[in-house]
C-alpha angles and dihedrals in degrees: 000000000000110000105208114224094353144062126225090264094047089049091053090048093046093050092044090047093053091050090048094052096046096039104034096183097128096251100115095121097060090040091056092048093053093049091046090056098049107029097091092059091044091051091047089055091045091050090054090051095044093049090057095054113091098210095050124082109248120251090009129114122183115190087202090062101094098209092046091048091047088053092047092054092054094047091048092048095044092044093054092044099049092044096049110009085227111145110190100079095035089051091052091048090050090050092046089053089051092049096045102035107022091235128134101209107146120212093239094059112106099227114186122260091251123039138134130221111203098188116349101206112119099004116144120185124189127203094278135139111278131184136197124285092037116164121196129181133194122301093013121141136201107189145164125247117205088338095309113126127199124248114218121198127209121300098020114161122198114194122204118305095008127137140201110193135176130344098359127149105202107191125214119298097014113156116202108206124224115293095005122138122202110196123181088335132127118226117207097217135240092063145102113246118216133173116265134190095264105004141358122297121222119203122186117256117251092203140004101274094183089070088071088066109036145047112231 
């Protein structure tokens, strides 16, 4: 994959440098070693995701592209954690992502292989079940309710200020409109979800909107 404006070594140094500045505990040497060990796998996962997103140039990662860098920090943190169960570096990467991009996307969350973050600010993601071709915009929330977590099918889009909370089964190609909250409700799929007087209202899709976002 082409690393725009950096080499592999420079990306490692850049990521390590950010963690050193924000968490000045004198542990930059072990941090750098951990990143060096796992960055290739993380970049391979990132490449697969980038290549599926229509608006992004294939086989190209720019650390100055905020959505791409946000996704990179997640993949790096998650890769280190799932390979080692070590938590110090993943925790710092998670907190760095929160500081830079305003997103709460914990390293233990099993995000899908392919997803797209439109604007990261204000996004909060719980440990739920996520599927490929997920689109999330700013100020959206996926959360638990009394321990029950949602399950999201493929091709779910969450427009700004939307929420999916509790024991929800959100079927494939469900589009949650701006400002809509789905709480302990199942959504049948292939529909646009709007707010109603007493509950949400689902209207059939006239076209496959998810094709606007991804290469298939």
